N, C-alpha and C positions, 0 to 999 in steps of 0.2 A: 626196712630201715631197721639196723639191730638197735636195742635198749642200751641206753647210756649206764655202764658200771655203775651204782652208787657212789663206790668209791672217787669216782672221777667226778662228781656233782661238786660245786664251787661249797666252800665251806664260810661260816658265817661269824661275826665276832662272839657269838655266844660260845661256839664250838672251841675257837681258838682260845678263850678265856679258861673253857674245862679243860682242853689239853694244857695250857700255863698250869693249871693249879696240879695235875697228876705232876708235872715235871717238878713243883715246889715239894708236893708230898715227897716224891721219890728224892730229893736235896734231904729235908729232914730224917730222910730211913738213912741217909750213908751209901744208896744206892750209883746217884751221881755227884761228883763234886761241884764248887759254885761256878769254875770255868765251864764245865761241860752245861749247868746249867743256863747261865748266859749264853753260850751259844744257841743251845736247845730253845730258850725263850727265844731268841731272835727268828728262827726258821719257824717256830710254831706263830707267832705274831704276823711272819711273812708267806705263812702257808696259802694258797688258792683253793685247793683241792681236802676232800676227806684223805685220800690216798696221801699229800704230802702230812698232813696232821698224824695220821698212822705212823709213816716214819719216823716221825720224831719220838714215838714210844713205842715202835716195835719190841724193843730190848727188853722192857719193862714189864714186870708181874700180870698177865691179864685176869686181875681182880675184878670184878664186875663193880666195884665200888669204888675202885680208881681210876679204871679205863678211859681212854678218852671217847666221847662218840666215834662211832664209824658209819652211821647212815644220816642221811638229813634229819633234823627235827620239824617235826610236825607243826606247822602255822598253831601258832596260840590263840585261843578261843576266850570267852568271858569265863567259862566254866572251868579251867584246867590253869595250874596253878603256874605264874611266874615265876623263874627263877631270875635272879640275879645277881652276878658275882663280880664284886671289883676286888679281883687281884694286886697288882701295884697300883693302876690306873682307877680312875674315878669309873661310874658308870651313872647314867643319867637318862630321865624318864620326864620330858618334858613338851610343853606345845601340846598338840590332839594327840592322842595314844589313848585306847583302849585298857581300862582299867578291870581286872580279874578281880575274882570274889576274893583269891588268896596270891601271896606273896611270899616266897623264900628270898629274903635277902643273905647275903656273904660279905661285909664290909672288913674285908680279909686287912689288907694294908691299903686300899684306895676307900672313896669313900663313895655311897651310894645316895644318889639325890634323886627324890621323886615328888614332882612339883605337879597338883592334880588340879592347877587354876584352870586350864583349856581341855581337862583331861575329861574322857567320855566315859563316865559310872554310873552303870545303872542297878546298882546293889547299893542300898542301906547300911550293910556291914561290909568293911573290906580288912580281913585278916592276913598280917604281914607277920612274920615269924622270921625273926634274926637270930643268924648265927654269926658274931661278930667276932673280930678282933681288935686289930689296932686301927681301923677306919671307923667313919662314921654314917650313922642315917640320919638324911635331915629330909624333910617334910615339910614341902610350903603346901599351906591349906588355905581354898578358898572361906569365903565367910559361911557359917553356917555348919562346916565339918566340926567334929570333936574327937579328940586321941584318947585313947583306954591305955593305960602304960601298967596296969595291976599286975598283971602276967609277966613283966620283963624284969630279967635280974641283969642286975650290973656288977662289972668287976672294979676296975679304976677308973672306969669313964663315970660319965655325969647323965642324967637325963634331964633335959632345958623344953619342959612340955609348957607352953603360953596357949593349949588349944584343949586343954581337959575339960570335963563337964559332960553335957547333954547334946548331943545336935539340935540343930534349928531345924524344922517341919519338912523343911526337903532337903535337907542337908545329910552325910553319911559318917558314921560311927568307924573308925581306924582304929582297931586293937591290935596293939602290938605285942607279941608272945618273944620268949626267947631270951638270949642272952648277948647283952653288950661287950664283953670282954673288956679292952681297953679303952675301946671310941664313946663316942658320943650318942645319944639321939637329940635330935635336934628338931621339935616341931614349933612351927610359928606362922603366922598370920601372913596372908599374901602380900599386904600390904610393905613389910619389911624389904619386900623383894623388887618393888616399883622402881621403874626408871626414874 
């Protein structure tokens, strides 16, 4: 049986988001106009395979810093860095999910919401590096967790941290660094979000 060409493998939402970011950057550089950006974003979000995504950015410069992925992503394990990009739409992690030791988030125009209430977190320290735009980063934390924002730069946004201090004996310290841009960081107790 012939092996499937990697370009014909199914793409996922993170792949579509990265391709959309390449397109937005290309529009910002004047390589494509806004009508073409709308058309290509529609094709990117409708893409089924890596080949479909490649076709959307094929005529853009092949710069490793900006190109869309051409191969499937490896599964994220607890030792890797999880990257979450909220271009126009929001990105959320909630319910039962595996929390890695490090996360990188880009709340460009959408919001990144991380709900740790039922998350599986074996770490005592979770580091979140933010490269913010106009979107917000929202952290929903269980009892005993704390948030350190001393290394976070703010632009026009705000920091609303109701969970500063030291974590409890079985808690986790979430250290947030980087910059927020125009958006805000909101770190709140879980009871604010109970039904």
